[in-house]
C-alpha positions as MATLAB code, in Angstrom:
seq = 'XXXXXXXXXXXXXXXXXXXXXXXXXXXXXXXXXXXXXXXXXXXXXXXXXXXXXXXXXXXXXXXXXXXXXXXXXXXXXXXXXXXXXXXXXXXXXXXXXXXXXXXXXXXXXXXXXXXXXXXXXXXXXXXXXXXXXXXXXXXXXXXXXXXXXXXXXXXXXXXXXXXXXXXXXXXXXXXXXXXXXXXXXXXXXXXXXXXXXXXXXXXXXXXXXXXXXXXXXXXXXXXXXXXXXXXXXXXXXXXXXXXXXXXXXXXXXXXXXXXXXXXXXXXX';
ca = [
     -23.805   -1.440  -19.054;
     -22.431    0.334  -22.112;
     -18.825    1.008  -22.886;
     -19.016    4.558  -21.510;
     -20.450    3.245  -18.243;
     -17.696    0.637  -17.918;
     -15.015    3.269  -18.502;
     -16.608    5.500  -15.886;
     -16.571    2.603  -13.427;
     -12.900    1.905  -14.075;
     -11.961    5.546  -13.641;
     -13.904    5.777  -10.407;
     -12.302    2.645   -9.013;
      -8.821    3.951   -9.811;
      -9.622    7.356   -8.264;
      -8.625    9.061  -11.488;
     -10.817   12.134  -11.275;
     -10.798   15.848  -11.627;
      -9.105   17.593   -8.697;
     -11.635   19.198   -6.395;
     -11.784   20.721   -2.959;
      -9.587   19.596   -0.095;
     -10.997   16.846    2.063;
     -10.511   13.653    4.046;
     -10.603   10.099    2.737;
      -9.895    6.530    3.797;
      -7.256    4.590    1.855;
      -6.375    0.913    2.187;
      -2.705    0.035    2.282;
      -0.141   -2.718    2.479;
       3.351   -2.075    3.756;
       6.271   -2.966    5.996;
       7.771   -1.697    9.223;
      11.502   -2.401    9.342;
      13.483   -1.994   12.564;
      17.208   -2.405   12.976;
      19.634   -2.036   15.844;
      23.142   -0.978   14.790;
      22.714   -1.114   10.994;
      24.337   -2.545    8.971;
      26.042   -4.754   11.542;
      22.951   -6.489   12.962;
      20.047   -7.954   10.909;
      16.761   -6.027   10.484;
      13.323   -7.083   11.676;
      10.739   -6.684    8.896;
       7.066   -6.699    9.950;
       4.411   -6.810    7.181;
       1.197   -4.894    7.703;
      -2.087   -3.865    6.112;
      -5.171   -1.863    6.958;
      -6.751    1.540    6.377;
      -5.487    5.067    7.020;
      -7.238    8.421    7.208;
      -5.715   10.991    4.849;
      -6.368   14.595    3.896;
      -5.374   16.195    0.602;
      -5.372   19.706   -0.845;
      -7.867   18.933   -3.622;
      -5.099   17.999   -6.064;
      -4.214   14.686   -4.385;
      -1.184   16.161   -2.592;
      -1.056   14.309    0.720;
      -1.269   16.776    3.613;
      -1.755   14.524    6.643;
      -2.161   10.871    7.555;
      -3.456    8.996   10.611;
      -2.233    5.409   11.016;
      -4.034    3.191   13.575;
      -2.093    1.182   16.113;
      -1.699   -2.540   15.502;
      -1.439   -2.285   11.712;
       2.014   -3.902   12.030;
       2.599   -6.740   14.480;
       2.899   -7.432   17.316;
       5.593   -9.982   16.612;
       8.023  -11.931   18.793;
      11.069  -13.467   17.155;
      14.816  -13.951   17.413;
      17.297  -13.073   14.676;
      20.734  -14.736   14.723;
      23.909  -12.664   14.585;
      27.073  -14.233   13.277;
      29.678  -12.571   15.452;
      31.689  -13.144   18.586;
      30.260  -10.231   20.595;
      26.491  -10.838   20.102;
      24.630  -14.126   19.676;
      21.245  -12.828   18.569;
      18.737   -9.987   18.689;
      15.484  -10.924   20.445;
      12.359   -8.890   19.618;
       9.359   -9.224   21.965;
       5.800   -7.981   21.211;
       7.036   -5.462   18.637;
       4.407   -3.531   16.669;
       3.288   -0.022   15.844;
       1.361    2.398   18.016;
      -0.959    4.971   16.464;
       0.854    7.493   14.266;
       0.111   10.994   13.010;
       2.015   12.587   10.114;
       1.655   16.017    8.479;
       3.359   18.324    5.987;
       4.058   15.379    3.712;
       3.714   16.742    0.145;
       5.549   19.913   -0.836;
       7.671   22.310    1.177;
      10.233   21.209    3.774;
      10.370   17.483    4.594;
       7.345   16.518    6.658;
       6.846   13.731    9.138;
       5.455   13.094   12.578;
       5.332   10.746   15.540;
       4.552    7.022   15.629;
       5.643    5.007   18.621;
       6.691    1.356   18.550;
       5.678   -1.099   21.248;
       7.825   -3.904   22.624;
      11.494   -4.346   23.285;
      14.667   -5.485   21.498;
      17.330   -7.366   23.440;
      20.912   -8.048   22.476;
      21.959  -11.518   23.576;
      25.520  -11.333   24.917;
      27.395  -14.643   25.193;
      29.271  -15.406   28.383;
      30.613  -18.918   28.622;
      28.221  -21.315   26.903;
      24.954  -19.953   25.582;
      23.332  -16.610   26.221;
      23.355  -15.561   29.867;
      22.911  -11.780   29.556;
      20.473   -9.545   27.674;
      20.926   -5.849   26.926;
      17.442   -4.291   26.469;
      16.573   -1.576   23.953;
      13.002   -0.507   24.839;
      10.902    0.892   21.984;
       7.737    1.823   23.879;
       7.206    5.352   25.214;
       7.855    5.931   28.897;
       5.945    8.074   31.399;
       7.425   11.236   29.906;
       6.108   10.412   26.453;
       9.539    9.946   24.896;
      10.151    6.906   22.721;
      11.434    5.436   19.485;
       9.755    7.184   16.541;
       8.369    9.902   18.841;
      11.388   11.830   20.104;
      12.936   12.713   23.437;
      15.504   10.961   25.608;
      15.111    7.759   27.656;
      17.580    6.381   30.219;
      17.328    2.749   31.325;
      19.378   -0.094   32.741;
      21.310   -0.773   35.948;
      24.476   -2.805   35.467;
      24.690   -1.598   31.857;
      23.186    1.860   31.541;
      21.642    2.974   28.256;
      20.633    6.459   27.158;
      18.458    6.522   24.039;
      18.055    9.784   22.125;
      15.086    9.492   19.762;
      13.868   11.483   16.745;
      10.415   11.558   15.056;
       9.732   10.108   11.601;
      10.566   12.126    8.490;
      10.309   11.821    4.711;
      13.678   13.588    4.533;
      17.144   12.112    4.888;
      17.965   11.532    8.566;
      21.537   12.083    9.630;
      23.107   11.382   12.984;
      26.790   11.055   13.814;
      27.982    8.155   15.973;
      31.330    8.301   17.733;
      33.609    5.287   17.975;
      37.157    5.118   19.319;
      38.374    5.207   15.724;
      36.194    7.789   13.984;
      32.918    9.635   13.593;
      30.457    7.713   11.421;
      27.261    9.135    9.901;
      24.271    6.800   10.156;
      25.119    4.039    7.660;
      22.887    2.461    5.007;
      19.707    4.348    5.944;
      17.646    5.494    2.918;
      15.686    8.725    2.808;
      11.931    8.909    2.837;
       9.648    9.831   -0.048;
       6.034   10.568   -0.969;
       4.866   10.068   -4.561;
       1.939    8.808   -6.576;
       0.919    7.461   -9.979;
       1.044   10.889  -11.646;
       4.355   12.169  -10.309;
       7.336   11.317   -8.138;
       6.521   14.391   -6.037;
       2.721   14.508   -6.003;
      -0.597   12.601   -6.207;
       0.331   10.540   -3.144;
      -3.254   10.584   -1.832;
      -4.489    8.297   -4.620;
      -4.483    4.587   -5.268;
      -0.943    3.474   -6.194;
       0.474    6.300   -4.079;
       3.456    5.370   -1.919;
       4.921    6.826    1.247;
       8.138    6.044    3.092;
       9.147    7.567    6.423;
      12.371    6.961    8.312;
      13.632    7.528   11.839;
      16.881    7.031   13.692;
      17.811    6.934   17.371;
      21.155    7.215   19.087;
      21.943    4.720   21.831;
      24.685    5.651   24.309;
      26.039    2.717   26.312;
      28.267    2.506   29.364;
      30.533    0.147   27.439;
      33.991    1.496   26.660;
      34.746   -0.947   23.856;
      34.341   -0.586   20.107;
      30.700    0.623   20.187;
      29.973    3.089   23.023;
      27.314    4.587   20.689;
      24.942    2.681   18.403;
      22.287    3.694   15.846;
      18.780    2.258   15.941;
      16.819    2.835   12.734;
      13.259    2.427   11.477;
      11.764    2.469    7.970;
       7.972    2.631    7.468;
       6.636    2.018    3.947;
       2.979    2.324    2.890;
       1.501    1.539   -0.545;
      -2.103    2.560   -1.152;
      -4.006   -0.240   -2.881;
      -7.638   -0.972   -3.868;
      -9.682   -3.005   -1.412;
     -10.598   -6.569   -2.584;
     -14.126   -5.525   -3.624;
     -12.690   -2.791   -5.829;
     -10.315   -5.277   -7.447;
     -13.316   -7.474   -8.270;
     -15.090   -4.501   -9.883;
     -11.966   -3.702  -11.890;
     -11.775   -7.281  -13.126;
     -15.431   -7.208  -14.087;
     -14.971   -3.893  -15.884;
     -12.009   -5.132  -17.894;
     -13.919   -8.298  -18.834;
     -16.932   -6.187  -19.893;
     -14.726   -4.043  -22.135;
     -13.399   -7.204  -23.758;
     -16.932   -8.464  -24.442;
     -17.960   -5.105  -25.935;
     -14.895   -5.120  -28.178;
     -15.596   -8.645  -29.465;
     -19.235   -7.795  -30.208;
     -18.228   -4.749  -32.242;
     -15.698   -6.752  -34.253;
     -18.386   -9.317  -35.099;
     -20.624   -6.562  -36.497;
];
């Protein structure tokens, strides 16, 4: 293979081409799904993930829509300690992502969409010695289709009643006000979303090295009359489009071939 052929191979592997007509493609990704009850007071759960997504672009690599399969993140069961007198730990059970669909991502008003989360989070409340009571925060959609990352309102619980008001995912900046006995507090420490690629911080997302971050927030009303009658529950989904392993091997071979060609020409 000559030098021109090697360069063509490298360009093809990196998806650096001439913009064409709009169409669909499959992109591999790595990323994280981060979930947090009552940020920044309780610790987050970070779930790594990887897989493939279906994307459509406008012919200029602006990302128009994205389909994320379920099970790309998790499921995971774990317990995170909390260093405080009111809560011992947060217990996450079978937490992972359901299938997600996002649209209107590049350009115009902030886009987004719905992606449910399976499983449940429980706050471990200490009474006496050890943890004898759990307060559940269900993620999964209910019969009405409402759920965390989807939207709608869910009411659950008996002795301690919870009402969860959910919002879909967005690449914008989510804001939600939470009332405490002392003040009104806007959702703390929650970053905005973004969609950008290798060519621009506002475009070319539907290419290798493109990156996408979507965020969501829910409002949890409790029947408690103490310091936190309302709590935020936040999610951050981050995707980074990367070459598949076979493509990385081709890139390595192409770079090595260019080095060999260069050495041969210097010897002449």
